[in-house]
N, C-alpha and C positions, 0 to 999 in steps of 0.2 A: 342425647348423651354423646360425649366426646369420643370420637373414633380414634383408637390408639394405633400407632404404627405396628407393623408385624414383628414377630420374634424371628431371629436367625437361628438356624440349625447348621453348625459347621460340621463337615464330613470327617475331619480327622485323617488318620492314616487309612488309606483305601485298601491296604492289605490286611487290616485288622477288622474288627467287628463293627466299626462305625457305620459304614453304608448299610450293613445288614440290619442293625437295630433301628436306623432311621426309616428304612423301608418297612420293617415290622410295625413301627409306630404309625407310619402313613396309612397302614391298613387297619389300624385299631384305635386311633386316638384323634378326636376332632381338632385338637390344638395343632397336631402335626400337619393337617391339611391346610391350615392357615399360615403356617410358618414359611419362611423363605430358606431354601436349602443352598448353602454355599459350598461349592466344590466342582464336580464334573458330572453333567448329565450322562455322558458316555460311560463313565465308570459305574454310575448307579444302574444304568441299563444292563451293563455286563454282569453286575452283581445279581440283579433280578433274574436275568436269563439263566445264570448258573444255578441259582436257588430253585427256579421253576423246573429245571431239568431233574433236580433231586426230589422235588415235591411239588406237584402241580397246583397245590393250594396257593402258592405264591403268584400264580397267574392272575388272580383277582386284583393284585396290586398294580398291574401294568397300566390300566387306564387311570388309576390314581396318580401314578408317577407322571404319566403323560400330561395330566392337568396341573401338576404341582409347579410352583414357582422355583426354578433352579437357577441360581446365579453362577454361571460358569466363570471360572477365574483363569482360563487358559491364557488370556492376554497378559496376565501378570507373571507368567512363568518364563524362564529362559527358553529359547527356541528348542534346544535339545531336549528339555524336559517335556515341553508341550508336544513335540513330535513323537516322543517315545510313548506318551500316554495315548495320543490319538491312534497310534498304530497297534495298540493292544487289542487282541481278540479274546483274551482270557485274562483273568486277574491272577497275579502271583500271591495268593492268600498265604499269610504267615511268613512272608519273606521281606527282607529289607530291600525295597526297590527304590533307588535314589530319587527318581523323578517324583515319587510320592512325598519325599521330604520337602521339595519345593511346593508341591500342591497343598500339603497340610498347612504350611506357613502362609501361602497366598490366600487361601480360603479364610483363615482367621483374620489376616490383615484387612482383607476386603470387607469383612463383616464389621470389624472395629471402625474402619473409615466410614461406613454407612451409618453406624450407630452414632458416631461423633457428628455426622451431618444431620442427625435427626430423622433418618429414614427407618431406623429400627428402634424399638423400645428396650430390647433385651437380646442377649446372646445366650444360646444353649449349645454347648460344645460336646461333640463326640470325642473319644480319646485319640490323642496324637501320640507319637513315639518320639521322645526326646533324642534318642540315639540316632534316629533316622535323619535328623538334621545334619549330624556329623557325617553320616554316610553320603549325604548329598553335598558335602563340602560347605555346609553352613554352620554358624555357631550353635552348639547344642544348648537348648534352653527349653523352658516350659511355657504352658499357657499363661500362668500368672505373670511371669516376667514380660512376655510379649504384650499382654494386655496393659500392664502398668506403663511400660515405656511408650507404646504407640498412642495411648490415650493421654499421656502426660500427667498421670496420677501421682502426686508426690507421696501419698501414703496409701498403702494397700496391705490387706491381710487375707490370707487363705483361711476359709472356714469350711467345714463340712457339717451338714445338718440333716437330721432326720426329724421325725415327728416329736421325739422326746429329748434327744441329746444334740447339742450344738457344740462344736469344738473349734476354737480359733488357734492358729499356729503362730508362735513367736518366731520360730525358724522353720524353714520348709525343707527343701531338698538338699540337706547337708549330711556329710558323713557324721556319724555319732561323735567321733573324736573331735570334731570342730565345733560342736554345739556350745559348750560352756564358754569358750572364748568369744563367741559371737553374741552372747547375752550381755545386755547392758540395761541400766535403769531406764534410759531413754527408749530403747527398743521395746521393753516390756510394757512401759507406760503407754506408748503409742498403740500397741496391740490392745491393751485394755480399753483405752478411750475410744478407739475406732470401733471396736466390738460393741461397746456401750452405745455409741451414736447410731450405729447401723441397726441394732436391735430396736431402738426407739423409732428410727425413720422407716425402716423396711418392714419389720415385724410388728410395729405399732405397740411395743411393750413400754408403758409409761415409765416404769422404774426397774430397769433390768437388774437382775441379781447375777453377779459374775463371780465364779470361783476361779482362783488362780492356782494351778498345779505347781508343786515343787519340782525341782530337777533331780534331787538326790533321794536315795531311800530314806524313809522316815523324816522327810523334809530336812535332811542334813543333821538331825540330832544335835542342834545347837552348835553346828560347826565341826562336829567330830567326823562327819561323813561328807564333808564338802561345805564350803562357805557361801555358795551362790545365793542361797536363801537369805542369809543375813546381809550380804553385800549388795545384791542387785534386786532380788525378787520382792522382798519385804519393803524396801524403800520405794519401789515402783508402786506397790499397792497403797502405801501411805500417801503418796502424791496423788494417786487416782482418787482416793477417798477425800482428800482435801479439795478436789475439783467437783465433789458431789456424786461420785460414782460409787455404787454399792458393790464394792469388790472385797473379797475376803481370801485369806490364805497367808502364806503358801500351804496348800493342802498336800499331804502325802498322796501320790497319784493312786496307789493301790486301794486305799480306803475311800478316797474320793469317788472313784468310778464304781466302787461296790454299791454306793448309794443310788446309782442310776439303774439298778435292777428294776425290771418292770413291775415287780410286786412291792416296791418301796416308794415312799413319797420322795420325789426329786425336787430339792429346794432351790435349784439354780436355772437360769435361762441360758447360760452358756458357760463353758470352761475355757479359760486361756491356758494353753499348753506350751511347753518349752520346746518340744521337738516333734517330728513327724509321727513316729510310731506311737509315742505316748498318746497322741490324739486319735490316730486312725484305728488302732487296735480295738479300743472299746466302742468307737463309733460303728465299725463294721461288724463287730459282734452283735450289736443291737439292731443295726439298720441296713446291713448290706443288701443292695438291690432296691432299697427304698430310702436312699439318701442322695444328697447332691453336694457338689463342691461349689462354693460361692466365693467370688473375689470381692471383698469389701473395699470400699474407698474409690471405686471407679465412678465416672460420670454417668454410667448406665449400669443396668443389672446384668450380671453374667453368672450363669450356673453351668454345671457340667456333671457328667456321670461320676460315680464313685469307684470306677474300675478302669483298667487299662485296655490295651488293644486286643488282648486275648488271642494271640496268634494261634494258640493250640486248637481253637475251635472255629476260627474264622472260615467262613464259606460253607459251613455245615448246616446252617439254619437252626443251630442250637442255642445261639446267644439270647439271653433274656433281655428284654427291652425295658424292664421295670425301673431301673435307675434313670434311664433317659426319660421315661414318662414322668417320673417324680421331678427330675430336673426341669423339664418343660413346664410342668404345672407350677413349680416354685418360681420359675422365671416369670410366668404370667402373674402370679399372685404378688410377688415383690415389685414388679414393674407397675402394676396397678396402684400399689401403695405409694410408689415413688412419684407417679404422675399426679396422685391426689394431694401431694404436699402443697 
């Protein structure tokens, strides 16, 4: 049987819960022991020492961390950031620490480079802090944008998925006031077709059924509550259907997501949404802690947790690792499907 390359776990913002949930998974999940952790062994050790002082049950993870493959990215950091991190004797949990802005970016970029070189089959990312890039004097951006730019992916879509509901986003991290003017027939069509292709390739669904959500209340009520449905969304659906995609809509979002209730029959394999909260509110209501973020369209599989850095509980040993476990399992499953093509 063909032996596949490892999966990368990137540490994210070291002042958040990323290192903590990676360590928790290292002590509880076999896939974590096989993964390569990108970040800083020094900071992982500091995190573990801190947690073990609070609760000695964390001591059992120390030999596991010692045996783990950790890819240190210190050499990718500016000297001032690397020196500041090496000099730490305790972690600034829950604080914006500028050197960690450089570290979270370097860890992600190193993992992308190794994936592009065929050394990794998938990336599974712990949460980073977009604002921390700005604190570090770097352009503020997110995982999806860095992944797409560094891998040279011309098309990419952000999807979140649980066992029942999958949502693909036509726009991602935009102010709500900017969403309507960013929508176009081409952008919506691209989201529909890339979602369709990914469902076939990665999830092995032969004929995906895709619902497309409306932007406005009541799907615009024939233009009386906004004309985006008539002007952009419906034409994109028609073009997708002409290409053989089983796409339907535009569906009023409130009644569409009511159909996803666990006690009802759910007739779709994914929903294409127009904006961030339209997609993520129903997804997290159904699957929070057991869902993952997937970047579609990359030359490798990338998954991530469905939550942020959680500064308010970082360093307490309280963070749940369920979403990271789900993301890691999904990364393994999808990359297996990708390799089998």
